[in-house]
N, C-alpha and C positions, 0 to 999 in steps of 0.2 A: 689589372691591365686597363680596364675601362676608366678608372680614376685618373691614370696617367694620360690616357688619350684625351679625356675631357679637359685636363689641365693644359695640354698643348693646344687644343682647339679654342678654348675660351680662357686665355691667360688673365684677362682683366678681372674676371670673376674672383680669382684667387688673390690677385693683387689687392682688390677692394677688401676681401676677407682679411688679409694681413693688416690693412690700414684700420679696419674696424677693431681688430684685436689690439692694435697699438693704442688707438684712441680710448677704447673701453678699459684697457689695462691701466692707462694713465689716470683716468677718472677714478678707477677703483682704488688705486694707490693713494690718491688725494683724499678720498672719502672714507676709506676703511679705517676703523679704530686701530690705534697703535698701542701696544702694551708689551710688558716684559714676557708674559706667559699667556697662553690661551685661557678662555673662560672655563673655570673648573666648576661644573655643575654637581653639587652634592645636595641631595634632598634632606635638608635639616631645617627644623623650625626652632627658633629661639623664643622662649617665653620668660619675661623678666617681671618678677613681683617685687614690689617695694612696700615696706611697712616700717617706717622710721622708728629706731630705738629697740626693736625686738632682737634679743640675743640670737646667735646662730643656731643654738640647740632648739630653741622655741620656734625659730623660723623654719627649721627643717621639719619639726614635728607637726606644726599647725598649718604650714603653708605648702612646703615642697611635697611632703608625703601625701598630703590631702589632695593636692592637684594631680599628682601622678596617678592616683587611683582613678580619678575621673577620666584622665586622658586615655589610659589603657583600655577603658571600657567603651569609649565613644569613637576615638580617632582610628581610622583604618590604616593598614599597611605600616604599622610601627615595627621597626627592627629592634631598637632598644632606646631607653631613656636615660639621660645623664643629668645630674643636677649639681650645682655648686652653691652653697649657702654661706652668706656673709651676714654681718650685723645689719639688719634692716633690709636685706636684699636676698633674692633667690633667683638664680639663673638656671633655667631648665632647658635642656636641648633634647629635642625629639628627633631621633634619626629614623628616617623612613626607608622602606625597601627600595631597591633600585627600580627606577621606572614608575614610582608612585606619583600620583597626581598631587603636586605640592599645593596648588591653589585650593583644591578640595580639602586637603588636610588643614590648611590655615583657616578655612571657614569652619570646619568642625572644631578646631582648637578654640577659635573665638567664641563659638556657641557654648562650649563646655566651660570656658572661663567665666562667662556670665552666670552660669549656674553655680560654679565652684565658689565664687566670691561670697555667696550667701552663707557658706559654711566656714568662712575665714574669720579671724578675729574682728571685733567691732571696728568700723572705720576703714576697713580694707577697700581698696579700689581695684578695678579690673587691671590686668597686667598689660605690658607692652609686648605685642606679638610681631615677629618679623621673620622673614626667610633668611637663613644664613647662607652666605656665599663666600667661598674661599678667596675670591678675587676682590672682595670688598675689604681692602686693606688700606691703612694710612699711606697716602702718597705725598703728603706735605705736613710739616709741623711748623706752625706759626707761633712766634713768641711776641706778646704784646709788652713793650717796655716803656718806661717813662722815668724822668728825673724829678718831676714836680707833682704829678697826679697821685692820688691815693690809690690803694689797692681796690677800694670800692668803685671809684671812678673808672679805673682801668677795666674792671669786670663789666661795668655797665656799658661803657662805650664798645667793648668787644661784643657783648650780646646784642645791643640795640642797633649798632651800625655795621661793624665788621662782619659778624656772623649773619646778620640779616641780608647783607649784600651778597655774600658767598653762597648762602643757602639756595638762591634762585638759579644757580648754575646747573645746567643739565648734567647729570652724572656725578655731582658732588654731594656728599652728605657730611654735615658738620655736627658732630656730637657736642654735648655740653662741655664747655671749657674746663680745664683743670687750673686750680690756683685762684688767687684773687678772693675778694669778699663780695658775696651776693647781698645787695642792699635789702634792708628790712628795718621797719620801725620796731625798736626794742623798748620794752617796758621792764626796767630793772627794779624789782621789788625790794624794799628795805624790810627785812623780817622783823627787826627790833621795833620799828615804828608800827608795823602792822600788828604785832603782838600787843603793844601797849594800848592800842585802840580796841583790842578784843576782836580782831578780824583775822581772816585766813585768806590765803591766795585764791581760794575758790570764790570769795566775794569779788575779788578783782576780775577774775575770769568771767563771772556772771555779768558784771557791769559792762565789760567790754563787749560781750556777746549780745547784750540787749540794746546797747546804745550805739553800736557800730555795725549797722545792718544796711542791706540794700533792699529798698522797698519798691515794688512796682507802682507806677502812678498812671494817671490817665490824662484827660484833657478837660477843660472847662469852657463851655460855649457861652460867651457873654456878648450879647448884641450880635454884631456881624463878624466877630473874631472868635476863633477857637484857640485857647491858650493851653500851653503845655504846663501841667502841674508838676512841680519839682519838690520833693520832700527832702529836707536837709537832715538825713539820718546818719550821715557819715562825716566825721571830723575831717576838715580840709587841711589843717595845719597841726604842728606839734602842740601848740598852745591850746588849740581846741580839744585835742585828745587828752592833754593833761588836765583840762578843766572838767572832765566827765565826773559826775557825782557817783560815788560808790555806795555809801550807806550813811544813814543818819544815826549818830550815836551820841548820847549824853546831851541831846538838844542841839547839836550842830551837825552840819553836813560835812562829810569827809570826801574830799576830791582825790582823783588819781595822783595829782602832784604832791599830795600830802604823804603818801606811802610809797611812791615809786618815782624813779627818774625816767622820763620819756626822752628818747634820743633817736637820731637818725643813724643807725648802725648797720650791722650785717649779721647774718646767721653764723654760728660757730663754724670755723673752718674745718673741713675734713680732708683737704688736700692743699699742698703748697708746691709752688714751682720756683726753682732758682735758675736763672740764666746769667752766666758770668758772675755768680755770687750775689745777685740781686733778685728780689722777689718779682715774679712776672706772672703772666697768664698764658697758659699753653693751649693752643687751639689746633687740634688735629683735623685734617681734611681727608675724608675717606672717599675712594672711588667706588661708585655704585654700579653694579651690573656690568654691561658690555661697553661702557663708555671708554673713550680713548684717554689713556693717562696723559699723553702730551697735550691733548686738547683741553682736558680739565685743568691741568696745571697752568696752561696759558691763560685760560679764562679767569682762574683764581687770581693770578697776578694783575690782570686788568681790573678785576673787581676790587682788589685791595687799593689800587690807586683811586678808584671812584669813591670808595668808602672813606678814605682819608680826606678827600675833598668835601665830603658831606658832614664831617664832624662839626660840632658847635665851635664857635670862635675861641672859647676858653680852652679847647682841647687841641686845636690845630697847632702843629709844630711841637706839641708836647708828647703825643702818643706816637711811638715808633713801632713798626712791625718788622721783625727779623725772621727770615726763612731759615729754620734750623735744619730741616731735612727736605729734600726735593728729589723724589724718586724719578722724575722725568729726566734728570741728568744721567742717571744710571741706565734708564731705558734708551735714551737717545744715544748714549755711548755704545751700548750693546748692539743696537740696530745698525749704527754707523759702522761699527767694527765688522759686523757680518756682511754689510753691503761692500765694504772695502775688500774683504776676503773674496767675496763672490766676483767682484770686478777683476781682482788679480787672477783668480782662477780662470775667468773667461779670457783675459789677455794672454795668459800662458797657453791656454787651449788654442787660441787663434795662432799664436806663434808656432806651436807644434804642427798645426795643420798646414801653415804656410811652408814650413820646412819640408814636410813630407809630400805635399802636393806640388809645391814649386810654382803656384799660380795665385796671385792676389784675387783674381776674379772667383776662382773656386773657393778660396778662403772666405771671401765676402758672402758667397752663397751659403756656406755652412754656418757662419757666425750669425747671419740674420735670423736663422731658425731658433737660436738660443733665447734672445729676449722675447720673441713672440711666444714661445712655449711657456716661458715664465709668466708673462703678462696674462696669458690665457688661464693659467693655473690660479693667479691672483683674482681674476674675474670670477671664476667658479667658487673659490673660497669665500669671496665677498657675498655671492648669492646664497651660500650655505650658512651665512652668519658668522664666519670665522674672522679673526682679527689678524693684523700684521704683527707678528711677535717673533721671539727667538726661535720657536719650534718651526713655524712655517717658513721663515727665512732660512733656517738651518737646513730644512728639507730641500728648498730651492737651490741653496748653495751646494748641497750634496748632489743634486741632479745635474749641475752645470757640466760636469765632466762626462756624464752619460748622455746628455741631450745631443751631443755632436755625433754620436755613433751612427744614427740612422742616415743623416745627411752625408756624413763622410763616406760611409760604405756605398751609398747610392752614387755619389760623384766619382769615387774611385772606380766603380764598375762601369760607369758611363765612359770614363777615360779609357778603360780597357777595351770596350766595344768600339770606341773611335779608333783605337790603334789597330783594330781588325779591318779597317778600311770600309766600314759600313757607312751608309748615309747618316747625316747628322741627327735627323729626327728618329731614324730607326735605331741608332746607337743610344739615344736618350730613352726611348721606349723599352728597348731590350735591357739596357743597363739597369733601369729602375725596376722593371718587372722581374728580372732574374733574382734580385735580392729582396723582393717584397715579402715573400713567405718567411724566409729566415729572419728578416728584420722584425716581422710581426711576432714570431715565436720568441725572439730575444726580448722584445718589449714587454710581452705578456709575462715572461719569466721574471723580469725585474719587478713588474707591477704586483705579481702574485706573492712576492716576498712580503709585501706590506698588508696582505689580506688578513693575517691573524690579528692585526691591530684593531680590526672592527669587533673582535670578540673580547677585547679587554673590558674591564668594568672599573667604575670608580674614577679616582683622580688620574690614574694611569691612562685611561681612555681619553679623557679630556686633554691630556698633555700630548700624547704621541699620535693620536688619530689625525690631527691636523698636519703633522709632519708627513705621515704616509700619504694623505690626500694630496698635498702639494707636489710630491714626487710623482704620483700616479697620473694626475691631470697633466702635468708638464710632459711626461713620457708619451702619453696618448696623443697629445697635440704635436709633439715632435715627430711621431710616426706619420701623422696625417700630413704635416708640412713636407716631409721627405718624399711623399708620393704626389704632391700637388705643387706647392710653391717652389720647391727645389728644382724639379724638371722645368718649370716655367722660367726661372732665373737662369738656368743653364742654357736654355734655348736662346735667351736674349744676350747673355754675357759671354758665353764661350764659343759662340758660332765663329767669331772672327779668329780666335786662337786655333780652332779646329781646321778652318779653311786655309790658314797661313802656316799650318804645321808648326805650331808654337813650340819652341825649345826652352827648357828651363834655364834660368839665369845661372851665372857662375857659382853663386852662393848655394843654390839648390843642387847643382852638380857636385860641389864639394861635400855637401851634406849626404848626398846619395852614396858617394864613395866611402865616406866615413861609416855610414850605416851598413854598407855592404861588408866592410871589414869587421864591424861588430857582429853582424849576422854570421860571418864565417867563423869568427872566434866562438860564438855561442854554439855553432854546429859542432865544433871540435870538442868543447866541453860536454855537449850532449852525447856525442859518440863515446867519449870516455866513460860517462855515467852509465851508458847502456852496457858497456863491456865490464863494468865493475858494479853490477847490480846489488850484490850483497853489501858492499861498503856503503853505497848510496842510500839504500833503505835503512841500514843500521844508523847511519849518521842522521837521517831524518827522524827516526824513532827517538834517538837520544835528544835531539833538539826539541821535539814535541814534549817529551817527558820533562826536560829541564824547564820548559815554559810553564807546564802545569804545576811544577813545584813553586813557582812564584805566585800562584793564585792566592794562597793563604795570607800573603803579604799585602794584598789589596784590601782597602777598606770598603765598607758598604754604606751607601747613603742614597736617599731619593734624589737629591740634587747635588751637583758638584760644589765644592767649597768656593765661595765667592768672597773676595776681599773688597768690602764696601767702605772701608775706612771708618768703621764705627765699632766702638767697644761698649758693651752694656754690662753694668755691674748691678746685681740684685742684692740688696742688704736687708736682713731680717733681724729685728730686735726682739726684746722681751714682750710677749703679749700683754697688752694693756698700757704700753708706754704712751704718754701724751704726745700729741703731734708736735707741740713746741719743743719737747725734749728730743724727738726724732730729728727735727730741723737742726738743732745744735750738733747732734752727732754726725749728720750728713754733711753739715758745713765743715766739720773737722776733717772728714774724709776728703772732701773737695779740696781743702787747703793742702792736704798731704799729697793728693794727686798732682796739684799744680806745682808742688815742690819737686816732684819726680820728673814730670814731663815739661820740657821747655815751653814757656808761654806762647812762643810763636808757632808751635806745632799742634796746639789743641784748642778746641772750642767746646766748652763744657755746658751741657744742659742737664739740670737736676730736676727730676720729676718725682715728687713725693706723692704717691697715689693714696696715702692713708697710713695710719699707724697700724702695726709696727713695720709695715712693708714699704720699702723704698726702692727706686730704680734710678740709676745714674747712667746717662748716655754721654759718651765721649766721642765727639766727631773729630777725627784726626785729619790734618791737612794732607794733601797729596805728597807721597814720598816719605811720610813719617813712619 
């Protein structure tokens, strides 16, 4: 009662409160990160060991198992450890207990890795340690294409210009590209010539190690000038490298050019990428942490334009970047669809209120509380670190139809008190106070339904808790507005109608007559059901039992099926197949696919991640 009285005595206080909610909500909408799903916090640490050329069995025995014994002895709050061993690589995932201190676990893992590396095979280096996040997923796939540049140039420009420009974007993480040839000076030894001179590859390696070194230097102070001393211990050109002496044999010096071919080449390829049947470089862009997918994608596209402008003159106009996959399109479409559905729901709600109340002023009073409640919920969600996503927007859309209850009941009861010939302010106070307690109980009953969401764990909590919070915050604000802003607006908008004894318009009268006939018909059916209780209960039981029989026909999944217009084919060949042979087989599969699906409906991206495993992504056009 005191809250209603305060609202009537100091109306501008609550008008300003509504304005602040509107302004703060608008700012929160503009600044809040936008993504398809909420941030899923899973306490997992990923440790990646690399030791080139070591077979999987040896990698597992000498690296994976060895490190796992160290980890389980030092790192606290471990739930279980998983590892995947490949040729030259070992990926170890450390799953922590719920609520574990991830930062502390990473520090402990880093410390134990420095100790474990001493027991690894000679030449092993410390691993890459990172925190795993379920929301750190590729949001863009960029294909670097060219008609005139070599694969080596394509890779170099992608690493030194494109990747360098994108890596500075906040929230974007750019892994090492797939495909292309990484530049490297190659020394191709001729075994026959080496054997004829009585030498071995170890002699070549020793010569390169001793004569291609980096030596620290100092300065020389001569007179008034201090000179920087530079030692030319590293060959600057291919000719200089080829002229390195290896060994003196039979009275003459053997140089590197005598037993090997020195060339500007690339390391042996372990991955190849085909886009539209041509070799390309694939550069995935991963969203990191709580960053907004829409914001990251927008900044990436801006960075691509800047990077292309910074390319050397010989590469401008020859290197092209094609966006193969853009998750922001799906995110934007999902959020836009939800907003459209919410707007339609709000419009239909306003129409129903207008038909039942018969007053546009009363309808305006009710409708104002809906966006204010939603904006307040977005403000609180932003303060709690939540994002604007499908789950939070879905909760707000779900709450639209419920948010009108408090204001509608309050206004309807105020109209009833006005009809009892009470003074206008007394009718407002009595009408709002009489339904205050029942409305509070109803609001709390709706809110308490979402209380069990706080007891969920794992990914389910990260997904569904924001949905529950969005509904609860909106419902609580709706109740507060129905006790403050709604009486204030009624006092200023409906006073003229009350004093003039406003009558509903003809449309509202016709609707009232139709609704009265519907109510009379429902009353007749209700009376018949009460007289035939056995039949009514039996029919209800049969309906419920029939509905339960349909339960086994429903599938089970964590997320509903989504048609993203993408088909992924995973191809496995014989273990040990050369990557060149895998490329030929995948090209044959690609030609077969193009013969089945019309060219106008498909965009093919081939991503060979290494032999003998390959992956083909087919991006279908809309409506295919």
